[in-house]
C-alpha positions as CSV (number, residue, x, y, z in Angstrom):
1,M,127.3,88.3,106.2
2,S,125.4,90.6,108.5
3,T,121.8,90.0,109.2
4,I,119.0,92.6,109.5
5,E,119.2,92.2,113.3
6,D,122.9,92.7,113.4
7,D,122.6,95.9,111.3
8,D,119.8,97.1,113.6
9,E,121.9,96.6,116.7
10,D,124.5,98.8,115.2
11,E,121.9,101.5,114.5
12,V,120.5,101.3,118.0
13,R,124.0,101.6,119.5
14,Q,124.5,104.8,117.5
15,R,121.6,106.5,119.2
16,T,123.4,108.4,121.9
17,L,121.1,111.3,122.9
18,S,119.6,111.1,126.3
19,N,115.9,111.8,127.0
20,A,116.9,115.1,128.6
21,Q,118.8,116.2,125.5
22,V,115.9,115.4,123.2
23,L,113.4,117.0,125.6
24,R,115.5,120.2,125.6
25,F,115.4,120.1,121.8
26,V,111.6,119.8,121.9
27,A,111.3,122.5,124.6
28,G,113.4,124.9,122.4
29,F,110.5,125.1,120.0
30,W,108.1,126.0,122.8
31,M,110.2,129.0,123.7
32,R,110.0,130.3,120.1
33,R,106.4,131.4,120.8
34,R,106.3,132.5,124.3
35,L,103.2,134.6,123.8
36,M,101.3,131.4,123.0
37,F,103.2,129.0,125.3
38,F,102.8,130.9,128.6
39,P,99.1,131.6,128.2
40,A,98.5,128.0,127.3
41,V,100.4,126.9,130.4
42,G,98.7,129.5,132.6
43,L,95.3,128.4,131.6
44,M,96.3,124.8,132.1
45,L,97.4,125.6,135.6
46,A,94.0,127.3,136.2
47,A,92.3,124.1,135.1
48,V,94.5,122.2,137.6
49,G,93.3,124.6,140.3
50,F,89.7,123.8,139.5
51,D,90.5,120.1,139.5
52,L,92.1,120.4,142.9
53,T,88.9,122.2,144.2
54,M,86.5,119.5,142.9
55,P,86.9,117.0,145.9
56,W,86.3,119.8,148.3
57,A,83.2,120.9,146.4
58,A,81.9,117.3,146.5
59,R,82.6,117.2,150.2
60,G,80.6,120.4,150.8
61,L,77.7,119.1,148.7
62,V,77.5,115.8,150.5
63,D,77.8,117.3,153.9
64,G,75.1,119.9,153.0
65,V,72.7,117.2,151.9
66,A,73.5,114.8,154.8
67,A,73.5,117.4,157.7
68,P,72.2,120.8,156.6
69,A,72.3,123.7,159.1
70,A,69.3,124.1,161.3
71,G,66.5,126.1,159.7
72,A,68.1,125.8,156.2
73,V,67.1,122.3,155.2
74,R,65.6,123.4,151.9
75,H,68.2,125.9,150.9
76,A,71.6,125.0,152.3
77,P,72.6,122.4,149.7
78,W,72.1,124.7,146.7
79,G,75.0,126.9,147.4
80,A,77.2,123.8,147.6
81,W,75.6,122.4,144.5
82,A,76.3,125.7,142.6
83,A,80.0,125.6,143.8
84,F,80.3,122.0,142.6
85,V,78.8,122.8,139.2
86,G,80.9,126.0,138.9
87,V,84.1,124.1,139.5
88,N,83.3,121.7,136.7
89,I,82.4,124.6,134.3
90,G,85.6,126.4,135.3
91,F,87.7,123.4,134.5
92,A,86.0,122.9,131.1
93,L,86.4,126.5,130.1
94,T,90.0,127.0,131.1
95,R,91.1,123.6,129.6
96,N,89.4,124.5,126.3
97,A,90.9,128.0,126.3
98,S,94.3,126.6,126.9
99,L,94.1,124.3,123.9
100,R,93.2,127.3,121.7
101,F,96.6,128.6,122.4
102,W,98.3,125.2,122.3
103,N,97.0,123.8,119.0
104,P,98.3,126.6,116.8
105,L,101.6,126.6,118.7
106,A,102.0,122.9,118.0
107,A,101.1,123.2,114.3
108,R,103.6,126.0,113.7
109,N,106.3,124.2,115.6
110,M,105.8,121.0,113.8
111,E,105.9,122.9,110.5
112,E,109.2,124.5,111.5
113,M,110.7,121.3,112.8
114,T,110.1,119.5,109.5
115,N,111.4,122.4,107.4
116,E,114.5,122.8,109.5
117,A,115.2,119.1,109.5
118,F,114.9,119.0,105.7
119,Q,117.2,122.0,105.4
120,R,119.8,120.3,107.7
121,V,119.6,117.0,105.8
122,Q,120.1,118.9,102.6
123,S,123.2,120.6,104.0
124,F,124.9,117.3,104.7
125,S,127.6,116.2,102.3
126,S,127.2,113.9,99.3
127,D,129.1,111.3,101.2
128,W,126.5,111.4,104.0
129,H,123.7,110.9,101.6
130,A,125.5,108.1,99.9
131,N,125.8,106.3,103.2
132,N,122.1,106.7,104.2
133,F,118.9,105.3,102.7
134,A,116.8,108.1,101.3
135,G,113.6,106.4,102.4
136,A,114.9,105.9,105.9
137,T,115.8,109.6,106.2
138,V,112.4,110.6,104.9
139,R,110.8,108.3,107.5
140,K,112.9,109.8,110.3
141,V,112.1,113.4,109.4
142,S,108.3,112.8,109.0
143,R,108.2,110.7,112.2
144,A,109.9,113.4,114.2
145,M,107.1,115.8,113.6
146,W,104.6,113.5,115.2
147,G,107.1,112.6,117.9
148,Y,107.3,116.3,118.9
149,D,103.5,116.5,119.0
150,L,103.3,113.3,121.2
151,A,106.0,114.4,123.6
152,S,104.8,118.0,123.9
153,D,101.2,117.0,124.6
154,S,102.3,114.4,127.1
155,V,104.5,116.8,129.1
156,V,102.4,120.0,129.0
157,L,98.8,118.8,128.7
158,S,99.0,115.5,130.6
159,I,102.0,114.8,132.9
160,G,102.5,118.3,134.2
161,P,98.9,118.8,135.2
162,A,98.6,115.3,136.5
163,V,101.6,115.6,138.8
164,L,100.3,118.9,140.2
165,V,96.9,117.4,140.9
166,L,98.2,114.2,142.4
167,V,100.7,116.0,144.7
168,G,98.2,118.8,145.5
169,L,95.5,116.3,146.6
170,S,98.0,114.3,148.6
171,L,99.2,117.4,150.4
172,S,95.6,118.6,151.1
173,M,94.8,115.2,152.6
174,L,98.1,115.3,154.5
175,L,97.0,118.5,156.2
176,R,93.6,117.1,157.2
177,W,94.5,113.5,157.9
178,P,98.2,113.0,158.1
179,L,98.1,109.2,157.8
180,V,95.8,109.3,154.7
181,G,97.9,112.0,153.1
182,L,101.2,110.2,153.8
183,F,99.8,107.0,152.3
184,S,98.5,108.8,149.2
185,L,101.7,110.7,148.7
186,T,103.8,107.6,149.0
187,V,101.7,105.6,146.5
188,V,101.8,108.5,144.0
189,L,105.6,108.9,144.3
190,V,106.1,105.1,143.9
191,Y,103.8,105.0,141.0
192,I,105.5,107.9,139.1
193,A,109.0,106.6,139.9
194,A,108.2,103.1,138.9
195,N,106.7,104.3,135.6
196,V,109.7,106.5,134.7
197,A,112.2,103.7,135.6
198,L,110.4,100.9,133.8
199,V,109.8,103.0,130.7
200,Q,113.4,104.3,130.6
201,F,115.3,101.0,131.3
202,Y,112.8,98.3,130.4
203,V,110.6,99.7,127.5
204,R,112.9,102.2,125.8
205,P,115.6,99.7,124.5
206,A,112.9,97.6,122.8
207,N,111.2,100.7,121.5
208,L,114.4,102.0,119.9
209,R,114.8,98.7,118.2
210,S,111.3,98.7,116.7
211,I,111.8,102.4,115.6
212,A,115.1,101.4,113.8
213,Y,113.2,98.7,112.0
214,D,110.4,101.2,111.1
215,S,113.1,103.3,109.4
216,R,114.4,100.2,107.6
217,I,110.9,99.6,106.2
218,G,111.0,103.1,104.7
219,G,114.5,102.5,103.3
220,A,113.6,99.1,101.8
221,L,110.4,100.4,100.2
222,A,112.1,103.4,98.6
223,D,115.0,101.3,97.4
224,A,112.9,98.8,95.6
225,I,110.2,101.2,94.3
226,S,112.7,103.7,92.9
227,A,114.6,100.8,91.2
228,N,111.3,99.2,89.9
229,P,112.6,99.1,86.2
230,T,115.6,97.0,87.4
231,V,113.3,94.8,89.4
232,K,111.1,94.1,86.4
233,A,114.0,93.6,84.1
234,F,115.2,90.7,86.2
235,G,111.7,89.4,87.0
236,A,112.6,89.9,90.7
237,E,109.3,91.0,92.1
238,A,109.0,87.9,94.3
239,R,112.6,88.3,95.5
240,E,111.9,91.9,96.5
241,D,108.7,90.8,98.2
242,Q,110.7,88.4,100.3
243,R,113.3,91.0,101.1
244,L,110.7,93.4,102.4
245,A,108.9,90.6,104.2
246,G,112.2,89.9,106.1
247,V,112.3,93.6,107.2
248,T,108.7,93.7,108.2
249,R,109.0,90.4,110.0
250,A,111.9,91.7,112.0
251,W,109.9,94.9,112.8
252,S,106.9,92.8,113.8
253,R,108.9,90.8,116.3
254,A,110.5,94.0,117.7
255,A,107.1,95.8,117.9
256,Q,105.5,92.8,119.7
257,R,108.3,92.8,122.2
258,T,107.9,96.5,122.7
259,W,104.1,96.3,123.1
260,G,104.5,93.4,125.4
261,R,106.7,95.4,127.7
262,F,104.2,98.3,127.6
263,M,101.6,95.8,128.8
264,D,103.8,94.6,131.6
265,V,104.2,98.2,132.8
266,W,100.4,98.6,132.5
267,A,99.8,95.6,134.7
268,I,102.2,97.0,137.4
269,Q,100.3,100.3,137.2
270,N,97.0,98.6,137.9
271,V,98.4,96.8,140.9
272,I,99.5,100.2,142.4
273,L,96.1,101.7,141.6
274,I,94.3,98.9,143.4
275,V,96.6,99.5,146.4
276,L,95.7,103.2,146.3
277,V,91.9,102.7,146.1
278,A,91.9,100.0,148.8
279,G,94.1,102.1,151.1
280,L,92.3,105.5,150.6
281,S,88.8,104.1,150.9
282,G,89.8,101.8,153.8
283,L,91.5,104.6,155.8
284,L,88.5,107.0,155.3
285,V,85.9,104.4,156.3
286,W,88.0,103.6,159.3
287,L,88.2,107.3,160.2
288,W,84.4,107.6,159.7
289,S,83.8,104.5,162.0
290,I,85.7,106.2,164.8
291,G,84.0,109.5,164.3
292,Q,86.9,111.4,162.8
293,A,85.4,111.8,159.3
294,S,82.0,112.8,158.0
295,A,80.1,111.4,155.1
296,G,81.4,114.4,153.1
297,D,84.9,113.4,154.0
298,V,84.3,109.9,152.6
299,A,82.9,111.6,149.4
300,F,86.0,113.7,149.4
301,A,88.2,110.6,149.5
302,I,86.1,108.9,146.8
303,T,86.2,112.0,144.5
304,S,89.9,112.4,145.2
305,F,90.5,108.7,144.2
306,L,88.5,109.0,141.1
307,L,90.5,112.1,140.1
308,M,93.8,110.5,141.1
309,S,93.2,107.2,139.4
310,G,92.3,109.0,136.2
311,Y,95.4,111.1,136.4
312,L,97.6,108.2,137.5
313,R,96.4,106.2,134.5
314,N,97.2,109.3,132.4
315,V,100.6,109.5,133.9
316,G,101.3,105.9,133.2
317,E,100.0,106.2,129.6
318,N,101.8,109.5,129.0
319,V,105.1,108.4,130.4
320,R,105.0,105.7,127.7
321,M,103.8,108.3,125.1
322,I,106.5,110.8,126.0
323,Q,109.1,108.1,125.7
324,R,107.8,107.1,122.3
325,G,107.6,110.7,121.2
326,L,111.2,111.4,122.4
327,D,112.4,108.3,120.6
328,D,110.7,109.4,117.4
329,A,112.1,112.9,117.6
330,E,115.6,111.7,118.5
331,D,116.9,111.3,115.0
332,V,116.1,114.9,114.0
333,A,117.4,116.2,117.3
334,A,120.7,114.4,116.4
335,F,120.6,115.9,112.9
336,M,120.3,119.4,114.4
337,R,123.3,118.7,116.6
338,Q,125.4,117.4,113.7
339,A,127.3,120.1,111.8
340,P,127.3,119.9,108.0
341,Q,130.3,118.0,106.8
342,V,131.0,120.7,104.2
343,A,130.0,124.1,105.6
344,D,130.1,127.7,104.4
345,A,132.8,129.9,106.0
346,E,131.4,132.5,108.4
347,G,130.3,135.5,106.4
348,A,131.0,133.7,103.1
349,A,130.4,136.0,100.1
350,D,128.7,135.0,96.9
351,F,130.8,133.7,94.1
352,A,131.3,136.3,91.4
353,P,131.2,134.5,88.0
354,G,134.0,135.4,85.6
355,L,135.6,133.8,82.6
356,G,135.9,130.4,84.3
357,E,139.5,129.8,85.0
358,I,140.0,126.8,87.3
359,A,143.2,126.3,89.4
360,F,144.2,123.5,91.8
361,D,147.0,124.8,93.9
362,H,148.9,122.1,95.8
363,V,145.7,120.3,96.7
364,T,145.8,117.3,99.1
365,F,142.6,115.2,99.4
366,R,141.6,111.8,100.7
367,Y,138.3,110.0,101.1
368,K,137.4,109.0,104.6
369,S,137.5,105.4,103.7
370,Q,141.0,105.6,102.3
371,A,144.3,105.6,104.3
372,A,146.3,107.3,101.7
373,P,145.4,110.5,99.9
374,L,144.1,110.4,96.4
375,Y,145.5,113.8,95.5
376,E,148.8,114.9,97.2
377,R,150.0,118.4,96.4
378,F,148.2,118.3,93.2
379,S,148.4,121.4,90.9
380,L,146.6,122.0,87.6
381,V,145.2,125.1,85.8
382,I,142.4,125.0,83.2
383,A,142.3,128.2,81.2
384,P,139.2,130.3,80.7
385,G,137.2,128.9,77.8
386,E,139.4,125.8,77.5
387,R,137.8,122.4,76.7
388,A,139.6,119.9,79.0
389,A,138.9,116.2,78.7
390,L,139.6,113.9,81.7
391,V,140.4,110.3,80.9
392,G,141.7,107.4,83.0
393,S,140.7,104.2,84.6
394,T,138.1,103.9,87.4
395,G,139.5,105.4,90.6
396,S,142.1,107.4,88.8
397,G,140.7,110.7,90.2
398,K,138.9,112.3,87.2
399,S,135.4,112.2,88.8
400,T,136.9,113.4,92.1
401,F,138.3,116.4,90.2
402,V,134.8,117.5,89.2
403,K,133.4,116.9,92.7
404,L,136.1,119.0,94.3
405,V,135.5,121.8,91.7
406,Q,131.9,121.8,92.9
407,R,133.1,121.6,96.6
408,L,131.1,118.5,97.3
409,Y,134.0,117.6,99.6
410,D,136.5,119.7,101.5
411,I,140.2,119.3,100.8
412,E,142.9,118.7,103.5
413,A,145.5,121.2,102.2
414,G,146.0,123.6,99.3
415,R,143.5,125.7,97.5
416,I,141.0,125.4,94.6
417,L,140.5,128.7,92.8
418,I,137.9,129.6,90.2
419,D,138.4,133.0,88.6
420,G,140.9,133.8,91.4
421,Q,138.3,133.1,94.2
422,D,139.0,130.4,96.8
423,I,135.9,128.2,96.6
424,A,136.2,127.5,100.3
425,A,135.6,131.2,101.0
426,V,132.4,131.6,99.0
427,S,128.9,130.2,99.6
428,Q,128.3,126.8,98.2
429,G,125.0,127.6,96.6
430,S,126.4,130.6,94.6
431,L,129.4,128.5,93.5
432,R,127.4,125.6,92.2
433,R,125.0,127.9,90.4
434,A,128.1,129.0,88.4
435,I,128.8,125.4,87.3
436,A,126.4,123.6,85.0
437,V,126.5,119.8,85.1
438,V,125.2,117.4,82.6
439,P,125.6,113.9,84.1
440,Q,125.8,110.6,82.3
441,D,122.5,109.5,83.7
442,P,120.5,112.6,84.6
443,A,117.9,112.3,87.4
444,L,114.8,114.4,86.9
445,F,112.2,115.4,89.4
446,H,108.7,114.0,89.2
447,R,107.5,117.4,87.9
448,T,106.6,118.8,84.5
449,V,109.2,119.0,81.7
450,A,109.0,122.8,82.0
451,E,109.7,122.7,85.7
452,N,112.7,120.4,85.2
453,I,114.3,122.6,82.6
454,G,113.4,125.8,84.6
455,Y,115.0,124.3,87.7
456,A,118.3,125.8,86.5
457,R,117.0,129.4,86.8
458,P,114.1,130.1,89.2
459,G,111.7,132.6,87.6
460,A,112.6,131.7,84.0
461,T,109.8,132.5,81.6
462,L,108.2,129.8,79.4
463,D,109.8,131.5,76.3
464,E,113.2,131.1,77.9
465,I,112.5,127.5,78.8
466,V,111.4,126.8,75.2
467,L,114.4,128.5,73.8
468,A,116.7,126.4,75.9
469,A,114.9,123.2,74.8
470,R,115.2,124.2,71.2
471,R,119.0,124.8,71.6
472,A,119.2,121.3,73.2
473,R,117.3,119.7,70.3
474,A,114.5,118.8,72.8
475,H,111.6,121.0,71.7
476,E,110.3,118.6,69.0
477,F,110.0,115.5,71.2
478,I,108.5,117.6,74.1
479,L,105.7,118.8,71.8
480,R,104.9,115.1,71.1
481,L,104.4,114.4,74.8
482,P,100.7,114.1,76.0
483,K,100.8,117.6,77.6
484,G,103.8,119.1,76.0
485,Y,105.8,121.1,78.4
486,D,103.2,120.4,81.2
487,T,103.8,116.6,81.0
488,L,104.9,115.0,84.3
489,V,108.1,113.0,83.7
490,G,107.7,110.5,86.5
491,E,110.1,109.8,89.4
492,R,113.7,110.4,88.3
493,G,112.3,110.9,84.8
494,V,111.3,107.3,84.2
495,K,108.6,108.3,81.6
496,L,111.3,109.6,79.3
497,S,113.8,107.6,77.3
498,G,117.5,108.0,78.2
499,G,118.1,110.2,75.3
500,E,115.1,112.4,76.2
501,R,116.3,112.8,79.7
502,Q,119.8,113.7,78.5
503,R,118.4,116.5,76.2
504,V,116.3,117.8,79.1
505,A,119.5,118.0,81.2
506,I,121.3,119.8,78.4
507,A,118.4,122.2,78.0
508,R,118.7,122.8,81.8
509,A,122.4,123.6,81.3
510,F,121.6,126.0,78.5
511,L,119.2,127.8,80.7
512,A,121.7,128.0,83.6
513,D,124.1,129.9,81.3
514,A,127.0,129.1,83.7
515,P,130.6,130.0,82.9
516,V,131.8,126.5,83.8
517,L,130.3,123.4,82.2
518,V,130.8,119.8,83.2
519,L,129.9,117.0,80.8
520,D,130.0,113.5,82.1
521,E,129.9,111.8,78.7
522,A,126.6,113.5,78.0
523,T,126.0,111.5,74.8
524,S,126.8,108.0,76.0
525,S,123.2,106.8,76.3
526,L,122.0,108.0,73.0
527,D,121.3,106.3,69.7
528,V,123.5,107.2,66.7
529,E,120.9,109.6,65.2
530,T,120.1,111.4,68.4
531,E,123.8,111.5,69.4
532,R,124.5,113.6,66.3
533,E,121.8,116.1,67.3
534,V,123.0,116.3,70.9
535,Q,126.6,116.6,69.9
536,A,125.7,119.6,67.9
537,A,123.8,120.9,70.9
538,T,126.7,120.3,73.3
539,E,129.0,121.9,70.8
540,A,126.9,125.1,70.9
541,L,126.7,124.8,74.7
542,M,130.4,124.7,75.1
543,Q,131.0,127.9,73.2
544,G,132.5,130.6,75.4
545,R,132.5,128.3,78.5
546,T,135.3,126.5,80.4
547,T,134.3,122.9,79.8
548,I,135.4,119.8,81.6
549,V,134.5,116.5,79.9
550,I,134.7,113.2,81.8
551,A,135.4,110.9,78.9
552,H,134.4,107.3,78.8
553,R,134.5,107.0,75.0
554,L,137.7,108.6,73.5
555,S,136.0,109.2,70.2
556,T,134.0,112.1,71.8
557,I,137.1,114.1,72.9
558,R,139.2,114.1,69.7
559,H,138.7,117.9,69.4
560,A,139.3,118.8,73.0
561,D,141.8,121.6,73.6
562,R,143.6,119.5,76.1
563,I,143.3,115.9,77.2
564,L,144.4,115.1,80.8
565,V,145.3,111.5,81.5
566,F,144.7,110.6,85.2
567,Q,146.4,107.8,87.1
568,G,146.4,107.4,90.8
569,G,145.4,111.0,91.4
570,R,148.1,112.4,89.1
571,V,148.1,113.7,85.6
572,I,150.6,111.5,83.8
573,E,150.0,112.9,80.3
574,E,148.4,115.9,78.8
575,G,148.0,117.3,75.3
576,R,145.8,117.1,72.2
577,H,144.6,113.8,70.8
578,G,147.0,113.6,67.9
579,D,150.0,114.5,70.0
580,L,149.2,112.0,72.7
581,V,148.6,109.2,70.2
582,A,152.0,110.0,68.6
583,Q,153.7,109.8,72.0
584,G,152.8,106.1,72.3
585,G,152.1,106.3,76.0
586,A,149.2,105.6,78.3
587,Y,146.7,107.5,76.2
588,A,147.9,105.8,73.0
589,R,147.3,102.4,74.6
590,L,143.8,103.5,75.7
591,N,143.0,104.8,72.2
592,A,144.2,101.5,70.6
593,V,141.9,99.5,72.9
594,A,139.0,101.8,72.0
595,E,139.6,101.6,68.3
596,G,139.9,97.8,68.5
597,A,136.6,97.6,70.4
598,A,134.9,99.8,67.8
């Protein structure tokens, strides 16, 4: 039995994008708004220029005070003072102006990243969603938005300017005092290289592990909260508490390990900073003692160190921040590199609804988890307006038939045609809008009743929604709800009974007015009295439509035009109820079992 840690190691190993790949993904958003990005960077570079000038302004001020020119004792320092103040004002103004371009750029990019990540996740196949926790996916998408912000700010606002100032000051000292400049440049390069190496190879593995646990927390919370009725039904609150505690405990251990490694890197940074301050100040004092540096030069060194130490601390902190941001954004960057498992053909036209003829033409299909195909050169035609019932044991292929009609999966060979149109050649959205589905256990949105019914047809009027509800025998119970059609139904419709949810789903199908209708035993969860009403509603709904009924109770399909008995991905019997019973085959045996159970 796998442990949380084992599962997490698998997830960490699956993260294959390099920092450079994720950074290119982030930078791609910067280039979408060049008219905001380049002014922001230009003003930031101007601020760097003012920062580089600050030690020289301090040097001039100290020298002006310590040894003013003859005859200008009272006036000479004020020019230097004005220059020193002006440099500080220039830095503040250009930095602030830069952020006025940068902040709206960041907000718009974060908005687009989240929207596009959501669109990409929605484009993934049903199989992908079945294999991924919804809560974990939500966590990854929302975390990436802030990962972008953290990484972008670290690169453009902090690390870039810091490297320019550090290298610029070191080069200016190198020109004036070669030994001092060489020492400063060496320490700066060692500091940056050590930070990058330590964060990449020492901190990142631990950080990825704690991020994976963070996603697991989202998945565990969503799993338990969405299944709260089941939890309560089994009195399992304490059990779920313990389950979540196991996940958070694992996250806590991983997070402490990550934070501990960050602290180790911080300690190393401080050692290098102490070497820098001791070396710079010591070298300048020594040069002053031998007459090769003035008091202003010492002030220059001290100001330079103060600037450099601040920037070096920022570099250290922001190398860690950029790594954290890139790790947070990595999942979405990977999503955007992953092609949808079921994709529209290039230039796919919209499906043109017709009478609803469905044809499987030598279709071969297998699930990824299966070695052998479920369907192999499978052919079947359902005539326009025909009511076809699919029966068979679990795994026989009846549910797969409906999924393939909706193109939730792609087939290996053959064609599936609806009204003569190859469904692989039309857009998925237009195809599915032409197929109304009433599932056995309908899941509603945590929105109003009217919004849930109207979901089938954007822009439907309230009168149209009410008419659909009346036809589904749902209008009366909706009026009894606290706010009628404006009543919120709760997550997945938990505020409604099973029968009420079913009737809302049927009303939604009425409103969709699609030529093809799929009923997954739409009356199976209803009491006897409600079932009669809904059966009448579904009977009206089937009029003039090609209807596929996935039958779990044979009593509901006695009047089907044709019953298809599936076994191992093949239709082994087909015909009307009475004819199949008379044949004494597989359907007759199923019917005998059903009648005996009744």
